[in-house]
N, C-alpha and C positions, 0 to 999 in steps of 0.2 A: 332587319339590319343585324349583321354579325360583325363582332370585332374579334381579331385574331391577336392574341398576347402571348408572351413568353409562358411555357408551362412551368408552373410551380409545384414540385412533386410533394412538398411537405404540407400543402394544403394552406388553409388560412391561419392567422394567429389565433382566431377563435377555436379552430379545430385543436391546436396545439395546447391552448389553456384549459380547454375540456378534456383533454386526455390525461388522466392521472398517471400514466405510465411513464410520461414524459417529465423528467425532473429538471426544473430551471434553477441553476445556481446563479449567483451575482454575475458571473462572465456572461451567460446567455442572456440574462435580462438586460444588461448594459448593451450588449450588441444589438438586440432586436429593438430596443427604445433609440438607440443611436441611429439605426437605419431608418426608423420612422421620421425622426427629426431631420435626418439629412435629405430624405425624399421630400418633406414637405416645404424646407428651405427652397429646393430647386423647383418645386410646383408653384410657390408664391412669388419666385422671381420670373416664372414663364408667363406668356400670355394668358394661360389659364387663370392665374391669379389666385384662386382658392378652390377648395376640394368640394366643401358643401354637403358632403356625406361621410366623413372620415368615421370609421369604426373598425373594430378588430377584424370583422369577417371580411373587409375588403383590403386587408394587409396581407398579402400573399407572402409564403416562404418558400424560396427555391431550395434545391438539393443541397447547396452550400450554407444554409440557413441565413441567407440574406433575405430580409423583409423588402418587398416591392409593393408600392402603393397602386392601387387600382380603383376603378370605378370613379375617375374624375373627368370633368368635362363633358359629362354625358346627360347633363339635366335638360338640354334643349330636345335631346331624342326621347327623353323619359317624360317630357312634358305632356300632362293629361292622362298618363299611363299609371303613375304612382304617385301618392300624396304624402305629404309629411305634416299635415294639418292634425291638430289634436282632435278636432270634431270627428274626423273619420278614422282616427288611430284605433278606436275600440273595435275595429272590424276584425283585426287579426292580432294575435300575440306577438308575432313577428314584428309588425310595424310599431307596436308599442315599445317593444325593446329596442329597436332602431333609433327611436326618439329619444331614448334616455341618453345618447350621445350629442343630442343637439342642445346648443346654447339657449339659455333662457329668454333672451331678447328675440331669437329667431322663433322661438315656440310662442311668444306672445303676438308676433307681428304676422298677421294673416298675409300680408303683402311682402314677406321677406323675399329677397332674391333667390330664385331656385339654385343658383350656383354657390350660395352661402356667402360668408365673409371670411376674412383672414382671421379675425378675432374669434368667430365662430369655431374656425378649424382649431384654434388653440385650446378652446373649451373641450372639444372632442378629443384631442390629444390628452388632456388631463384624465378624462374618464378612461381612456386606454392605458395610461400610465398606472392608474389605480387598479384597473381590472388585471394588468399582469402581475402585479405584486400580491394581490388577494387571491386571485384565480377562482372567484365565485360571482363571475357575471359583472356587468359594468357598474352595478350598484352594490356589490358585495353581497353578504348574506343578510337579507332583509325579508321581514314578513309582509311588506307590502307589495302590492301588485305594481307593475310597471306603469300602469295608467294613474295610480294613486301617486306614485314618486313624480310623475310629470306635472301633475296639477300643483304639488308642492314647490317644485322648482319654479313653475309659472308665476306661483305666488310672490316669490322673491323675498325682500326684507319685509317682515311684519312686526312693526313697533320697534322694540329694542332687540328683538331675535334677529339672529345672522340667517342668511339664506340657508335653505336646506341643501346639504352636499353629502356624499358618502362618509362613512366614519373612518377617519384617518388612524384611529386606534387599532383597526383590523390589519393595518400594514405591518405589525410586528416590529422587528428589528431593522426596518429599512434605513437607508441613509438620510441625514438630516437634509440634504440638498434635494431630496426627492420630495420631501414633505413641504418643503419651501415652494418648490416648482409647482407641485399640486396646487397650494393655496393661491398662489399668484395666477396660475392659468385657469382656474375656474372661478375667479372673481366675478361678482355680480355684474361690475360695470365693465363693459368690454374694453374701454380705454386703459383701464389698470392691468390688462392682460399682456405680458411680454411677446415679443414676436419670436419666432423659432430660432433666430440667431442668438438671441438672448438665452433662450431655454437651453440650447446646445453648450453655451458656456457655464450655466449655472449646473448642469448636469455633468461637467467634465469629471469631477471626483468620481463618478460611477465606473468611468474608463481608464481610471488610473493604473498604468502598467499593462494596459491591454492593447493589440494591435487593432487596427481599423476594421478588420473582417473577423468574424466569429471562427471561420474555416482556419485562418491562420492562427487564431488563439488555440484552437483544438491541436493543430500541428505543433504549436510551441509546447503545450501540455504534454503531448506524446513525446516530444523530444526530451524534455525534462524527466518524463516517467522512463524513457529508455536509459537516460544518463544515470538516473537514480537505480534503475534495475541492474545497469552493468556494475556500478559501485558495489550494489548489494551482492551481485553474483561473485564479483572479486573478493568480497569479504568472506562469503560463504565458502568459496574456494579455498582461501587462506585457512579457515576453519577446518575444511575438510583434510587438507594437507598435514595441518598440525596433528589431527586425530589419527591420520594415516601413518604418520612418523610414531605416535605413540604405540599404535597397534603393531607396527614392525618392531619397535624397541622391545615389546612384550614378546613378540615371536621370536626374537634374537636371544631373549632370556631362557626361552624354553627349548629351542634347537640350535644347533651350530649354525653360524651365519650362511655357510655354504649350502646346508641343506635347506634352511628357510628360503634362500634365493631360489632354489629349484621348485620348492612348493609354491611360491608366489607366481612363478611363471606357469603354474599348472602343469608342470612335469612331474612324472613319476620318479620317486627317488629309489634307485635300485640298490639292493643290499651289496656291499662291497667288502672284499677281503683284504686284509692287511696283514702282511708278512711278519711285521714285529711293531709291537707298541708296548706302553709301560702303564699298568693299572694300579691305582692307589686305592687301598681300603683302610678304613679307620672307624673306631668305635671309643665310646667314654668307659673307662674302667669304673665299675660300680653304678653305672646309670640306672640300672634296674632297681637296686636298693634305695637310690636317691629318689627315683620316681614314686616308690611306695611311700615315702616319708614326706612327699610335696603334694600339693592340689594339682589338678589338671592344668589350671591357668598358670601356675608357677612353672610347670614343666614346659609349657609352650612358650612362655616368655624366656625361659633359660635357652631353649633350642634356637629361638629367634635372634636372641643376642649372640649366641655361639656361632650360628651360621652366618650372621652378619660379618662377624670377625673373620671367619674363614674366607667368605666371598671377597672381601677386601684385599686378602693376600693372595687368593688364587688368580685374581685379575692381573698380577704382576708376571705371571708365567705362561708359558705356551701349553696350556692344558685346557681341557673341556671338563666341567662338571656334569657328570651322567645323572646321579640321583643321590637323594638322601631318605633314608627310611628309619625314622625314630632317630637315634643317636649315630646310626651307620652312615658313612660318607664314602662315596665313590666317585674318583676322579680318573681321568685317563689323558694321555699325551701321545702324540703321533697319528691321531685322527680327529676329524674326517680329512684334515690337511696334513699330508706327510711332512715330517721334519727330519728325514734321514735318521741319523743316530743320536739325536739330541733328547729323544723322550726320556731316556732313563735318567739323564742329568736335570731336566727339568722338573721331573717328579721328585727326584730325592732333594734338590735344593728347596722345593715347595714344602716338603715334609718337614725339614729342619726348620724352616721358617714358622709353620704351624705349631711344632714343638716349642719353640721359643715364645709364641704367643699365648700358648696354653698355660704356661708357666705364670703369666702375668694376668690371665683372665680371672675376673671376679664374678661369683654367682650372687645375684641380687638377693635372693631370699636365704642363701647360706654363705654370707660373706667369709666365713672362716675356713670354709672347705677348700681343698686344693685339687684341681681337676688333673687327671692322668689321661693321656691319649695314647691308644694302641694303634699302631700302623702296621699295614703289611704292604709289600711292593711285589710285583710280578711282571716280567716282560716276556712277550710271546705273541703268536699268531692270534688274530680275531676276525670275526665277521660282524659287520655293524650295519644297521638299516633302520627305516622308520617303521614303527609297528603302529597298527590302530589308525582309524579315520576320526574318531572324536577323541580329543585330547591326545594327539599323535606323540609317541615317545621315540627318542632316538635310543635304541637299544644295542648292547653289545652281546 
């Protein structure tokens, strides 16, 4: 006899639990357990009434990670072919392991119905629920053989001792509702075990905030991840734009804006001739003698203060600061943007402004000294262009 069923590409639940590469988080566990409960509710309401052989190896998982219950309603076909009695269970290790899922009252009853009972299915479900959480077989990590465990389960309540069951402590940080359901579902007295509808309600906290199907949950997680990734990309893009603006601002400090724009676009800046521009030169009178009487750090601080003062004035005029060498200062007007005949007036006005500022300037380490600024101006034709690849300079 052959039976044709839906192909479940993920294999059985047992295959998944035995595969250490498959990581099961709370979402996966809740979805897998929820599918088993839903399947057993349907089975118990059907004419089949009970499964009788529920275990992780006949809970199959399809490509969408949905659990499908299999191997039910076949007890009549299997009659005389496969036994579930303890007397013959020692024949193979597999049969002993299968009997670990069987309820104690069914293990003791040699005339138990082949199709099992609904309360027996609830006990089997408790063992699967435990197995999914610990992932060390139906009885967890134990030194006892399956046959020894079966005999202990059959012994039931001995005196004041509770019936033997798997160690709940091995479940770690599982939800309280799971521990409660386990205790109720593998109760020694069958009548004390809840039905699967009650189990579904008791396990509801496991599925809080989750969709009915694990595939839908995965899609929702991917959507959240995509949204978070989009927000992260936007944030990183804003940071990149800010850094780009800082870089551009630094580039504009080193080169004329017109020249900097050409370089940003990857264009070569050709040398250019200008018919008439005005160049400003200046130096500090007595700078060499003052430097000899000062420490290097004092000289650096002095020049920084001086040129900071000069830069604040230069920004008010249509001029371009070419370079500074020591105390020497070179400024030009009329390039790279031509300003017709205004270059001489711009440089002259700037010079007067600088002379006024130098009279009020105070040297930090020599507050009683008075600075004198020597200035020279000249108007005439020049050729200007960018020189060098590393630290390019706009030279005249």
